[in-house]
C-alpha positions in Angstrom: 108.0 77.8 117.5 108.2 80.5 120.2 105.1 82.5 121.2 106.0 85.4 119.0 107.6 83.7 116.0 106.0 83.8 112.6 105.3 81.0 110.2 103.5 80.8 106.9 100.7 78.8 108.6 100.3 81.6 111.2 100.4 84.2 108.5 97.3 82.8 107.0 95.4 82.3 110.2 95.9 78.6 110.6 96.8 77.3 114.0 97.6 79.1 117.3 100.6 80.6 119.1 102.2 77.8 121.1 101.0 78.0 124.7 99.0 81.2 124.2 95.3 81.8 124.4 95.7 85.4 123.0 98.0 88.2 122.5 98.0 91.9 123.5 99.0 94.5 121.0 98.9 98.0 122.5 95.9 97.9 124.7 94.0 95.5 122.5 93.8 91.7 123.2 93.4 89.5 120.2 92.3 85.8 120.3 95.2 83.6 119.1 93.2 82.5 116.0 93.0 86.1 114.7 96.2 87.7 115.9 98.2 86.8 112.8 95.4 86.5 110.2 96.0 88.1 106.8 93.0 88.7 104.6 92.8 87.7 101.0 94.9 90.1 98.9 97.5 90.7 101.6 100.8 91.4 99.9 103.3 88.6 99.7 106.5 89.5 101.6 104.7 91.6 104.2 104.5 90.0 107.6 101.1 89.7 109.2 99.8 92.8 111.0 100.8 93.1 114.6 103.5 90.4 114.3 107.1 91.3 115.3 108.7 93.6 112.7 105.7 93.7 110.5 105.9 97.5 110.0 109.4 97.1 108.7 108.2 94.7 105.9 105.2 97.0 105.3 107.4 100.0 104.9 109.7 98.2 102.4 106.6 97.1 100.4 105.1 100.6 100.4 108.4 102.2 99.3 108.5 99.7 96.4 105.0 100.9 95.3 106.2 104.5 95.2 108.6 106.5 93.0 112.2 106.1 94.1 112.5 109.7 95.2 110.0 109.2 98.0 112.8 107.4 99.9 114.5 110.9 100.3 111.7 112.1 102.6 112.4 111.3 106.3 108.8 111.7 107.2 107.8 108.9 104.9 110.5 106.6 106.4 109.7 107.4 110.0 105.9 107.2 109.7 104.6 104.2 107.8 101.0 105.4 108.0 102.0 108.6 106.2 103.9 106.5 103.6 100.8 104.3 103.2 98.7 107.3 102.3 101.3 108.5 99.8 101.5 105.0 98.3 97.7 104.7 98.0 97.5 108.0 96.2 100.4 107.1 93.9 98.9 103.7 93.0 95.5 105.3 92.5 97.0 107.8 90.0 98.6 104.9 88.1 95.3 103.1 88.0 93.7 106.2 86.5 96.5 106.7 84.0 96.2 103.1 82.9 92.4 103.4 82.5 92.9 106.5 80.3 95.8 104.9 78.3 93.7 101.9 77.6 90.8 104.0 76.5 92.9 105.9 74.0 95.4 103.4 72.7 93.4 102.6 69.5 93.0 106.2 68.6 96.6 107.2 69.4 98.4 104.2 67.8 95.9 102.7 65.3 97.3 104.4 62.3 101.0 103.9 63.3 101.2 100.2 64.0 100.0 96.9 62.6 96.7 95.5 64.0 98.6 92.6 65.8 100.9 95.1 67.4 97.9 97.1 68.6 96.4 94.0 70.1 99.6 93.2 71.9 99.7 96.7 73.2 96.1 96.3 74.4 97.0 93.1 76.1 99.9 94.8 77.9 97.6 97.5 79.1 95.1 94.9 80.4 97.8 93.1 82.2 99.1 96.3 83.8 95.6 97.3 84.8 95.1 94.0 86.6 98.4 94.3 88.4 97.5 97.8 89.5 94.1 96.7 90.8 95.8 94.0 92.9 98.4 96.5 94.1 95.7 99.0 95.0 94.1 96.3 97.2 97.4 95.4 98.8 98.3 99.0 99.7 94.7 99.6 101.0 95.0 96.5 103.3 98.4 97.5 104.6 97.2 101.1 105.2 94.1 99.8 107.2 96.4 97.6 109.3 98.8 100.5 110.0 95.7 102.5 111.1 94.9 99.8 113.6 92.4 97.6 111.9 92.4 94.0 113.0 91.5 91.5 110.3 89.3 88.6 111.6 88.8 85.5 109.6 85.1 85.0 108.7 83.7 81.5 109.2 
């Protein structure tokens, strides 16, 4: 493995860069053990912060979290931190809409569908709510990393 190559073990903070005692990103020097650490909840498919090409994978992930028409705005494609803010707001609005939908599903559908259908609808809302909570955390972590936060594994 070269000094700057990525591996799943490195992505989760296990091991060191071969032959390196640390790495410099910008003006900041990181110990080898923390340079490619990803915290719990880091999105799958996004390379660890500060690794080569990580912003490219972060941008692709963030675009997938947004409505398709966001891809038409050059500012979002050129500035991942701006895209992250848009994605965070979009996901948060989805979380809120899901919360409201879940709260009103019995009243809005109760007289139109059988009880077992209503329960299935509620289960679908609950699944969606959980997915959105995970997505909100993933987007928040990526946004923090794009703003320069370095994640350090706690002992």
